Each structure stands twice: as structure tokens, then as C-alpha cells.
N, C-alpha and C positions, 0 to 999 in steps of 0.2 A: 582560432580567432573567429569572431562572429562576422557574418556577412555585413557589407556596408548598408546603411539605412536607405530604405526606399523613400524618395521624396517626390512631391508634385505629381502624384499618380492620379489619373482620371479613371475612377472605378467604373464609371458608366460605359467606358469604351473598352474595358478589359474583359475578355472571355475567360473567366476563372476556370470553368470546367474543362475547356479544351486546351488551355495553355497558350492559345494563339495571341500574338501581339495585335493591338488595334492599329488602325490606319495611322494614328498619331505616333505610333511606335512605343506605346507604354509597355512595360515589362509584364511577363507572365507571372501569375500568382499560383501556378501549379505547385503542389508540395514536392519536395525532393523524392527521387526514386529510392526506395529502401527495400531490403530483403525481408523485413518483418512481414509475416502473413497478415497481421492486423496491428493497427496502432490507433491511438487517440490523443488529442490535445484537449485538456480539460481546464476550465477556469476553476482552480482549486479553492477560490473564495466563495464559490456558489455550488460547486459540484456538477456544473453543467458542461456537457461536451461541446466544444467549439468546432473541431474538425476531426476527421478520422478516415481510416481505410478499413472497411469491414469491422467497425467498432462493436457491432452486435453479435459477432461470431463467437460462439461458445468454444473455448479452448482450454486445455490444461495450462495451469499457470505456475507450476513448480513452487519455488519458495516465496513467490508473491503471496501465497497462502498465509505466510507468517505475519503479514500486516493484520489480518483478521484474527490470528491467534493472539497477538499482543492486545488488540482491541478488546477481545472477549475476556482474556485473563484480567485485564484492568477493570472491565465492567463487573466481573464476578467479585473481585476484591473490593470494589466500591460497594457492591450489594451487601457484603458482610462487614463493611466498615473497617477493613484491615489497614494497618500501617505497612505499606508495601516495602518500606525501607528496612524494616526490622523483622517482619514475618518471614519465616524460613520454610522452604520446601526441601525435602530430601531427594537426592537423585536416585531414582529406582533402577533396577538392573535392566529393565527393558529399554530404558533411555540410552544406556551406553552400548547396547547391542544394535541400535538403529543405524542403518547404513546412510551414506551420503555425507553432506557437509556437517561438521560437528564443532562444538565449542570445547571438546576434549574434557567433558565433565567426568568425574570419577564417582562410581557408585558409592552411596552412603554419605557423600559430601552434602552439607547443608548450605544453601545459598538463599539470599533474600529474593523476593519476587522482582525487585528492581534489578538486581544483579542478573537474574535469569532472563529478564527482558533484553538486557544488553547482549547476553550470550545468544539470544534468539535472533536479534536484528542486525548485529554487527558481523559475526562470522557465519551467520545463517545456520545456527546450531540446531540440527534435528534432535539432538539429545536434550537441548534446552526446551524445545517444543513439547517433547514427551513429558519432561519433568513438570512443566507448567500445566499441561493438560491433566496429568495424573494428580497433581496437588490441588488444582481447582475442582477436579471431579470429586475428590475426597471431601472438599469443603461443601459441595452440593449435597453429597450423601449424608454427611454429618449434620448439616443444617436441617435436612429433611427429617432425619431420625430423632432429633432432639428438641425441635421447636415446631409446634403446630402452626403458628402464624407463618413461619418461614416455609413450611411445607405447602401451605395454601398458596403462598406467593410463587413458589417454584413450580407448582402444578400448572399455574396459569402461564408463568414465564416460559416454561419449557414444553408446554402443550402435553402435559403428563396427566391429564384429568382422569384417564382410564387406568392408570397404573397405581396400585396401592403401595408398592414398596420398590424403591430404586436401589436399595442396598446391594442387590446382586448384579446390578448393571456394571459393565466395565467403565472405569473412571474416564478413560480416553474417549470412549463412545459417548459418554454423557457430556463431556466437554465439547465434542464435535456437534452434538445436538444443540448445545448452547450457541455455537458459532452459526449454525444454520437458522436458528430462531432470530438472532441478531441481524443476520443477513436480510431476512424478510422485513424486519423492523426498519432497517436502513433503506429499504426500497431497491435492493440489489436483486432484481427479479430474475436475472439469468445466471445467478451464481449459486453453486452448491459445493459444500465441502464434505470430504469423506475422511480426512485426517488433519492433524494440526501442523504438519510440516511441508506438505506439497509433493511428497514422493509420488511417482506415477500411479495414477488411478483415474479411470475413465469417468468416475463420478465427481472428481475434484476439478471443477471447471468454472470459468468466469469469462467476462468480456472486457474489452478496453474501456467501454462506457462504464460498466459497473466498478471497475478498479479505480477509475477516476473519481467516482462518487465515494468509494471507500476511503481513498486518500483524503478527500474533503473532510470526512468525518474524523479520520485518524489524526489529521493535523490539528484539530480542535482540542485534542488531548495534549497538554503541555509536556507530559512525560514522554509520549511517543515522539513528539516533535523534537525534543531535546536529544533523544537517543539516536534517531535516524540521521542527525547532522553531526554526530560524534565520530571522529576519525579513529581514535584509539581509546581503549578503556581497560583499566586494571582494577582488580578487586581481590579480596581475601575471603575464602570460605572456610567453614569449620569442618574438619574431617571427622570421620566416625571414631577415630582413635582419640579425639580431643585436640589433636594438633591443628595447625592452620595450613591452608594451601593457597598459593597465589595463582590467579588466573589473569591472562592478558589477551585481549582480542582486538583485531583490526577490522574496520568496516570494509566489506567487499565492494562498496560503491566508490570507485576511484574518481567519479565526477565531483566528489566533495572537494577535491583539490582545485576545481575549476570554477567555483562560485555557486555550484548547486547546493541545495540545503536538505537533501534526502532524495529517494526514499528506500527502495528495496530492489535487490537483484534476485534472479532465480534461473535455474537451469536443470532440466532432466532430459533424457533422450527423447521422450514423447513431447514435452513442452518446448524443447529447444531453449536457446538463450532468451530470457525475458528481463525486462527492466521497467521500473517506474522511477522517474526522476522529477524533482520539483525545483523550481527556481523562480524568483520574483523579478518582474520587469514592469516598470511604470506603475508600481503599486498593485499590480495584478499577480497573483500567485498562479503560476502555470505548472500543471502536472502533465507529463508526457509518458504515455504507456506504450511499450512495444512488446509484442508477443511473437515468439518463434522467429528470431533473426537467424541468419545463416550461420554466424559464428559469434562467440563472445566478443571478439574485437569489433564485429559489425554493430553490435548493440550500442557500444559507446559512440561510434561514429554516427550512427543513425539518430541517437538522441540529440547529439550536437547539431546535426543537420536540421532536424525538425524544430529544435529550439531557435536556431538561427532564422529559419523560414518564418516561424511564428512571430518573432519580434519584428521582422521586416513587414509583415502584414499589419501588425499592431501600429508600427510607426507610420505606415501608409494611411491607415485609418485616422490616426490622430492628425496627420498633416492635411487630410481632406476636410476636416471639421472647421467650423468657424473658430477664430482665436479665443473667444470667451468660453468655449466648450471644454477645453483641455483640463482646466483646473477642476471643474465639476466631475468630469469623468474619472480623474485620478481618485476621487473620494467615493465614487460609486461604481464598483466593478460590475454590479448587476446591470446597470444602465449601459456600461461599456459592452457587455455581452449582447444586449438588445441592439445596439448600434451595429455590431458585427453582423448579426443576423439580417439586419435591414440592408446593409451594404452588399452582402453576398447572399445569393439564393442557395443556402447550404442545407 
């Protein structure tokens, strides 16, 4: 249950940074204590960080990496104008030998790009990540080899101006290069990727701030938005033998049962339990990122606590404004963000 709404709060007399009550007895607006090493609350309608603890700290992010994997795969498919519902990728051997969380893909099976995206984002399939990276990498190599115009565009797009031939490059490496080029384009200045699945690697790092920005961009894609809010998904793939195989996946994000509408879980020994979760309140899309909580159970509790705290602050801000301001602010999330910054010295 969410905390009760804060009303009639005098922001001028509340010491936000220290958490002390004013002489008038107004409540503290200190955020809840959490075990996460870093966290951030982002306005997902603008991509701007509202509050956070060490939100610029570069850390390993485990399977939160897969948000960028999905975004990059869709970006490449749009570049080649593919029908993602019907275009098929074959599951390679290296996908089914990948460790960690999997979608239980079988080598040689053919799945559509859309199906693989569900396998990537719901059960957090590392095998789906490798299959998408390999398939998209092959698309880039084939496009480079067969079309001079595409080659020219890819040279600029992937910063390959000095490379004459990419046909001998590893397909996954080429895909990761695409991830990092898009990272720069999106302004995620403290984020680097070294693989498409998020398995432990010191070069695969991001920040709570950057992840909030990434969610802002990812949510604008209707396919990603639809997938991350899906609790269960079933599909049928074509086997190498010509038979059909049924797949069924359940979303690892249990907060979907509580009114949250996405986004992604993650855990490795180095990254610890991580989570980005989104939910709407007063027409504001809120994204909360936590990195390296103490346990998996802590990450659920801490997202709930941070969201409850966030809506308390939002309600208090609304209640402090003139009556005729609320309607305008509901329609203008960016203006709302500016009001927050003016009210608090954050």
C-alpha cells in the first residue's frame, strides 16, 4: 500500500537535505533509506533526473543492458525496413551455450524478431540477446557487402570510415558497436556496452541518470512499451526439422501485478540485483532505477518505497500551488519538472 498523501506542507520551512522538521512541525522529505548503492527517480516524459543517490556513479548494470539491446535491434531493423513480425532469425549455437538467464531457445529454431524481443525482455533471455545480436550483425554485414549506398550510410552510422571490409568482423561485436554508437546519439555519456546481455564485464557500465534517459527513449517505441508491460507471452517457432515448437515466457518483473507498467530486471554477482520500473502518477511517467540492492527481495521493496516517497513529494508540490495551476501542470510535465527544481534546491 502506498503511503498516505502529504498535504498542507510548507516547503519554505522544510529542510529537505537534512530531513529535520521545521518549527511548525512539517514532515521530513528525506527519501527512504535503501540498500541500493545508487538510485534515480526520472521524469520519463522528459528523460530528466528528478532525484537520486549517486546517480552519476558508473556501475555494472546486468540485464538492464537488454533495454539497449532491444532498442538497437529495432533501430537496425527499421534501418533495413524489415517487417519484424515476419522476418526470422535462426538461433545460433553460441546462443544456447550462453550462461545465465535464458529463454530456453533451441539451436536451429527460427523466430521472428518480435518473438525474440519478447524472449529478451520477459524471461531476460541471454540466448535471445545473442540471437538478436548475431542476426542484426549479419544484416549489417550483408547490407555493407551488397549495396554501396547502405555501405556509405553504415560507415558514418557505425564510425567505420577507416574500415574497408566488415565481413570478417564478429557479428555480435558489430552489434555491440551499434549499441555504443546509439548510446552516444542518445546522450548517454557515461554508458558503455561490451555485450548484448549484461553478463559481468567491467566495460559494461551505466548510471542511474543514463538509464532513466534510456527508458525515456525506449518508452517512445510502441513495441518496447507493449513488451515490457506484458506479463506472459506464448509463441510458436519453426524448428530446423520443419516441425513447430511452442515457447512460453513469464515476465521477471513482478511489479507488473501492482500497477507498474515496465521496465526491466537484472542481476549478476558484480552488478547485484538491479531494477528499472515505471509507473504513471498525475499524468507524469515516473521511472525509478536502483542499482546493486542487497538482495532481490530488497529491490522490490525499495522500488515501492521510492515510488511512494515520490508521489508524496508530488502531491505536496501540487497542494502548495495555486488552485488554477494544477490543470496546467497535468498537461505540462516539463513545467512540472521546473516547478520541482524551484521548490527544492536539488
